[in-house]
C-alpha positions as CSV (number, residue, x, y, z in Angstrom):
1,M,90.2,-41.8,38.6
2,S,90.6,-43.0,35.1
3,K,94.0,-43.9,33.8
4,V,95.7,-41.5,31.3
5,K,96.8,-43.4,28.2
6,F,99.7,-42.4,25.9
7,Y,100.9,-43.5,22.5
8,F,104.3,-43.1,20.7
9,N,104.2,-40.6,17.8
10,T,106.7,-41.9,15.2
11,K,106.8,-38.5,13.5
12,S,107.7,-36.5,16.5
13,L,109.4,-39.4,18.2
14,K,107.5,-38.5,21.4
15,Y,104.9,-40.0,23.7
16,E,101.6,-38.1,23.5
17,R,98.4,-38.4,25.4
18,V,95.6,-40.3,23.7
19,Q,92.7,-37.9,23.0
20,L,89.4,-39.8,22.8
21,K,86.8,-38.6,20.3
22,L,83.3,-37.8,21.5
23,W,81.9,-40.9,19.7
24,D,84.4,-43.2,21.3
25,R,83.5,-41.7,24.7
26,L,79.8,-42.2,24.0
27,K,80.4,-45.8,23.0
28,R,82.4,-46.5,26.1
29,F,79.6,-44.9,28.2
30,L,77.0,-47.0,26.5
31,S,78.9,-50.2,27.0
32,Y,79.2,-49.4,30.7
33,V,75.4,-48.8,30.8
34,A,74.6,-51.9,28.8
35,S,76.8,-54.1,31.1
36,G,75.1,-52.6,34.1
37,L,71.7,-53.3,32.7
38,V,72.5,-56.9,31.9
39,F,73.9,-57.4,35.4
40,A,70.9,-55.7,37.0
41,T,68.5,-57.8,34.9
42,V,70.2,-61.1,35.7
43,T,70.3,-60.1,39.4
44,I,66.6,-59.1,39.5
45,W,65.6,-62.3,37.6
46,I,67.5,-64.5,40.1
47,A,66.0,-62.5,43.0
48,Y,62.4,-62.8,41.8
49,T,62.8,-66.5,40.7
50,Y,64.5,-67.9,43.7
51,F,63.8,-65.4,46.5
52,D,60.4,-64.0,47.7
53,S,59.9,-60.4,48.4
54,P,58.5,-59.4,51.8
55,K,55.2,-58.7,50.0
56,E,55.1,-62.1,48.3
57,K,55.9,-63.8,51.6
58,Q,52.9,-62.0,53.1
59,L,50.6,-62.9,50.2
60,K,51.7,-66.6,50.4
61,R,51.0,-66.7,54.1
62,E,47.5,-65.2,53.4
63,I,46.9,-67.8,50.7
64,V,47.8,-70.6,53.2
65,Q,45.5,-69.1,55.8
66,L,42.6,-68.8,53.2
67,R,43.0,-72.4,52.2
68,D,42.9,-73.5,55.8
69,Q,39.8,-71.4,56.2
70,Y,38.2,-73.0,53.2
71,D,39.0,-76.5,54.5
72,Y,37.5,-75.5,57.9
73,L,34.4,-74.2,56.2
74,N,34.1,-77.4,54.1
75,E,34.4,-79.5,57.3
76,K,31.7,-77.4,59.0
77,M,29.4,-77.7,56.0
78,S,29.9,-81.5,56.0
79,Q,28.9,-81.5,59.7
80,M,25.8,-79.4,58.9
81,N,24.9,-81.8,56.1
82,V,24.9,-84.7,58.6
83,V,22.7,-82.8,61.0
84,L,20.4,-81.7,58.2
85,E,20.1,-85.3,56.9
86,D,19.1,-86.4,60.5
87,I,16.5,-83.6,60.6
88,Q,15.1,-84.6,57.2
89,N,14.9,-88.2,58.2
90,R,13.0,-87.3,61.4
91,D,10.7,-85.0,59.3
92,D,9.9,-87.7,56.7
93,N,9.7,-90.8,59.0
94,I,8.3,-89.3,62.3
95,Y,6.7,-85.9,62.1
96,R,5.0,-86.4,58.7
97,V,4.0,-90.0,59.6
98,I,2.3,-88.7,62.7
99,F,0.3,-86.2,60.8
100,E,-0.5,-88.5,57.8
101,A,1.6,-86.4,55.4
102,E,3.6,-87.7,52.5
103,P,7.4,-87.5,52.8
104,I,9.3,-85.0,50.6
105,P,11.0,-86.9,47.7
106,D,14.8,-86.9,47.5
107,N,14.7,-85.5,44.0
108,I,13.2,-82.3,45.5
109,R,15.3,-82.2,48.6
110,K,18.6,-82.7,46.8
111,A,17.8,-81.0,43.4
112,G,20.8,-79.2,41.9
113,F,21.0,-75.7,40.5
114,G,20.5,-75.2,36.8
115,G,22.6,-73.1,34.4
116,V,26.1,-73.7,33.3
117,D,27.1,-70.1,33.8
118,R,26.1,-69.9,37.5
119,Y,29.7,-70.1,38.7
120,R,31.5,-68.5,35.7
121,Q,32.6,-65.5,37.7
122,L,34.7,-67.8,39.9
123,E,36.6,-69.3,37.0
124,G,40.1,-68.2,35.9
125,Y,41.8,-68.1,39.3
126,S,44.5,-70.3,40.7
127,N,42.0,-71.6,43.3
128,S,38.9,-71.7,41.1
129,D,38.1,-75.4,41.7
130,L,38.2,-74.9,45.4
131,L,36.0,-71.7,45.3
132,I,33.5,-73.3,42.9
133,E,33.2,-76.5,44.9
134,T,32.7,-74.7,48.2
135,T,30.1,-72.3,46.7
136,K,28.2,-75.3,45.2
137,K,28.1,-77.0,48.6
138,F,27.0,-73.8,50.3
139,D,24.2,-73.3,47.7
140,Q,23.0,-76.9,48.0
141,L,23.0,-76.6,51.8
142,A,21.1,-73.3,51.7
143,K,18.4,-74.8,49.3
144,R,18.0,-77.9,51.4
145,M,17.6,-75.8,54.6
146,Y,15.0,-73.7,52.8
147,I,13.0,-76.8,51.7
148,Q,13.2,-78.1,55.3
149,S,12.0,-74.8,56.7
150,K,9.0,-74.9,54.4
151,S,8.4,-78.5,55.4
152,F,8.3,-77.6,59.1
153,D,5.8,-74.8,58.2
154,D,3.6,-77.5,56.7
155,V,4.1,-79.8,59.8
156,A,3.3,-76.8,62.1
157,N,0.0,-76.3,60.2
158,L,-0.8,-80.0,60.4
159,A,-0.2,-79.9,64.1
160,K,-2.6,-76.9,64.4
161,N,-5.2,-78.9,62.5
162,K,-4.5,-82.2,64.4
163,A,-8.0,-82.2,65.8
164,V,-9.5,-82.0,62.3
165,L,-7.1,-84.7,61.1
166,L,-8.1,-87.1,64.0
167,A,-11.8,-86.5,63.4
168,S,-11.4,-87.2,59.6
169,I,-9.4,-90.4,59.7
170,P,-11.8,-93.5,59.6
171,A,-11.8,-94.8,63.2
172,I,-15.0,-96.8,63.9
173,Q,-16.9,-99.7,62.5
174,P,-19.5,-98.7,59.9
175,I,-22.3,-100.6,61.6
176,A,-23.1,-101.4,65.3
177,N,-21.0,-104.5,66.0
178,K,-20.3,-104.6,69.7
179,D,-20.4,-108.4,69.9
180,L,-18.2,-108.7,66.7
181,R,-20.5,-111.3,65.3
182,R,-21.2,-109.4,62.1
183,M,-17.7,-109.8,60.7
184,A,-18.4,-112.0,57.6
185,S,-15.3,-111.8,55.4
186,G,-12.1,-109.9,55.6
187,Y,-9.6,-108.2,53.3
188,G,-7.4,-110.4,51.1
189,F,-7.9,-113.4,48.7
190,R,-11.3,-115.0,49.2
191,T,-13.6,-117.3,47.3
192,H,-16.0,-115.4,45.0
193,P,-19.6,-116.3,46.0
194,I,-20.8,-116.5,42.4
195,Y,-17.9,-117.6,40.3
196,K,-16.4,-119.8,43.1
197,T,-12.9,-118.7,42.2
198,E,-10.1,-117.0,44.2
199,H,-10.3,-113.3,43.9
200,F,-8.9,-110.3,45.8
201,H,-11.5,-109.0,48.3
202,S,-10.6,-105.3,48.7
203,G,-12.7,-104.6,51.8
204,I,-14.5,-106.1,54.8
205,D,-18.0,-107.6,54.7
206,F,-20.3,-107.0,57.7
207,S,-23.4,-109.3,57.7
208,A,-26.6,-107.5,58.9
209,N,-30.3,-107.4,58.4
210,V,-31.8,-105.3,55.7
211,G,-32.4,-101.8,57.0
212,T,-29.5,-101.8,59.6
213,E,-28.1,-98.3,59.9
214,I,-24.7,-97.6,58.3
215,Y,-22.5,-94.9,59.9
216,A,-19.8,-92.6,58.4
217,T,-16.5,-93.7,60.0
218,G,-15.0,-90.2,59.9
219,D,-15.7,-86.6,59.1
220,G,-15.8,-85.8,55.4
221,V,-17.7,-84.8,52.3
222,V,-20.0,-87.2,50.4
223,E,-18.3,-87.6,47.0
224,R,-20.6,-90.3,45.5
225,A,-24.1,-91.6,46.3
226,D,-25.5,-93.7,43.5
227,D,-25.7,-97.2,42.0
228,L,-23.5,-96.6,38.9
229,A,-20.4,-98.4,40.0
230,Q,-20.3,-102.0,38.8
231,G,-21.0,-104.6,41.5
232,Y,-21.4,-102.2,44.4
233,G,-25.1,-101.5,43.9
234,N,-26.3,-98.5,46.0
235,H,-23.2,-97.1,47.5
236,V,-21.7,-94.0,49.1
237,V,-18.1,-92.7,48.9
238,I,-16.9,-90.2,51.5
239,N,-13.8,-88.1,51.0
240,H,-12.2,-87.5,54.4
241,G,-9.3,-85.4,53.2
242,Y,-5.6,-86.1,53.9
243,G,-5.8,-88.8,51.2
244,Y,-8.5,-90.9,52.8
245,E,-11.7,-92.1,51.3
246,T,-14.2,-94.7,52.4
247,L,-16.7,-96.8,50.4
248,Y,-20.0,-98.3,51.7
249,G,-21.6,-100.8,49.2
250,H,-24.8,-102.8,48.6
251,M,-27.2,-100.4,50.5
252,S,-30.9,-100.9,50.4
253,K,-31.3,-97.1,50.8
254,I,-29.0,-94.2,50.4
255,I,-29.6,-91.4,52.9
256,A,-26.5,-89.2,52.4
257,R,-26.4,-86.7,49.5
258,V,-23.5,-85.8,47.2
259,G,-21.7,-82.7,48.6
260,Q,-23.1,-83.2,52.1
261,H,-20.7,-82.7,55.0
262,V,-21.0,-85.6,57.4
263,K,-19.6,-86.3,60.9
264,R,-18.3,-89.5,62.3
265,G,-21.3,-91.6,63.4
266,D,-23.8,-89.9,61.1
267,I,-26.2,-92.3,59.3
268,I,-25.5,-92.4,55.6
269,G,-27.6,-95.3,54.5
270,L,-29.2,-98.7,55.3
271,V,-27.8,-102.2,54.8
272,G,-29.2,-104.1,51.8
273,S,-28.1,-106.6,49.1
274,T,-28.1,-104.5,45.9
275,G,-25.5,-105.0,43.1
276,M,-23.4,-108.1,43.0
277,S,-24.4,-109.5,46.4
278,T,-25.5,-112.9,47.6
279,A,-27.0,-111.8,51.0
280,P,-27.7,-108.7,53.0
281,H,-24.5,-107.1,54.1
282,L,-22.3,-104.0,54.0
283,H,-19.1,-104.1,51.9
284,Y,-16.7,-101.5,53.5
285,E,-13.5,-100.2,52.0
286,V,-10.8,-97.8,53.1
287,I,-8.8,-96.0,50.3
288,K,-5.6,-94.1,51.0
289,N,-4.1,-92.1,48.2
290,Q,-6.2,-94.1,45.7
291,N,-4.9,-97.4,47.1
292,K,-7.3,-99.8,48.8
293,I,-5.9,-100.8,52.2
294,N,-7.1,-103.2,55.0
295,P,-9.9,-101.5,57.0
296,I,-9.1,-103.7,60.0
297,N,-6.5,-101.1,61.0
298,F,-9.1,-98.4,61.3
299,F,-11.4,-99.5,64.1
300,F,-9.2,-98.2,67.0
301,N,-11.9,-95.9,68.4
302,D,-14.3,-98.9,68.7
303,L,-12.3,-101.8,70.0
304,S,-10.2,-102.7,73.0
305,A,-6.9,-104.5,72.5
306,D,-8.6,-107.9,73.1
307,E,-11.5,-107.0,70.8
308,Y,-9.1,-105.9,68.1
309,A,-7.2,-109.2,68.4
310,Q,-10.5,-111.1,68.0
311,M,-11.5,-108.9,65.0
312,L,-8.1,-109.5,63.4
313,D,-8.5,-113.3,63.8
314,L,-12.0,-113.2,62.3
315,S,-10.9,-111.0,59.3
316,S,-7.9,-113.3,58.5
317,K,-10.0,-116.5,58.0
318,S,-10.1,-117.7,54.4
319,N,-13.8,-117.9,53.8
320,Q,-16.2,-117.0,51.1
321,S,-17.1,-113.3,50.6
322,F,-20.6,-112.0,50.0
323,D,-19.7,-110.0,46.9
């Protein structure tokens, strides 16, 4: 109950009750309201600044749980990356080697995603860096898994065609050489028979009489059969597929025809001494992905372990080549 106020009237010499005007009452009311608002504002500010509401406490707990979940997912993705790298290593260095396939380059396996706006929708949040980094890892993992899946599809097809592959790879000697006496000069640096200088001999020479039959060492298609290549004279080139080619030089007669499909053991020509040659012989080369490699490694269908060791010894001797 509000106090009643009086004042002394000097004219009537009496105490009279103070009668507040409407404006004074309004000002007093407004001052009370203003004070209440200030107090309420300060109280609310302190409460929201230093004390969490039940809703905020719940949201903060959810944020902590979400960060824990993101950390868990990142750890799982790291483990999956380790497993995937092991699978990729096996794919490149075991499965593809078995089936004579080239490994998949790292720049294809680990290629990034283009476009600066790819993750723009994730920007602007308090945890944007975490979201963007996790999404990037997931996208890269998904792409690598897709590439690996396609690689296994290729390997599966190669496995289905393994019989064709094994028939196509050069695997026998190009002339009859059971006693191994026809090995004349091997792969590597040898003395040139004409210039008498050291030069790189990119194949194996088999000495034989003119007219000795020459065999295709693997299934394939005759790519060349002419005397237009410098030094080789009459020669035949067979494309075996899977990156393999074989060359047979210095023939006295070409029997195979360009475009002809030949099988391992088919007669493709006869030994001679055409081109740059000093005696009747066959010059034989194996080419893999356009690189000339040592043919000594491709006689495994013809030779026992002891015969292969003998052939290896003969081919390694530094003698004079026939071409």
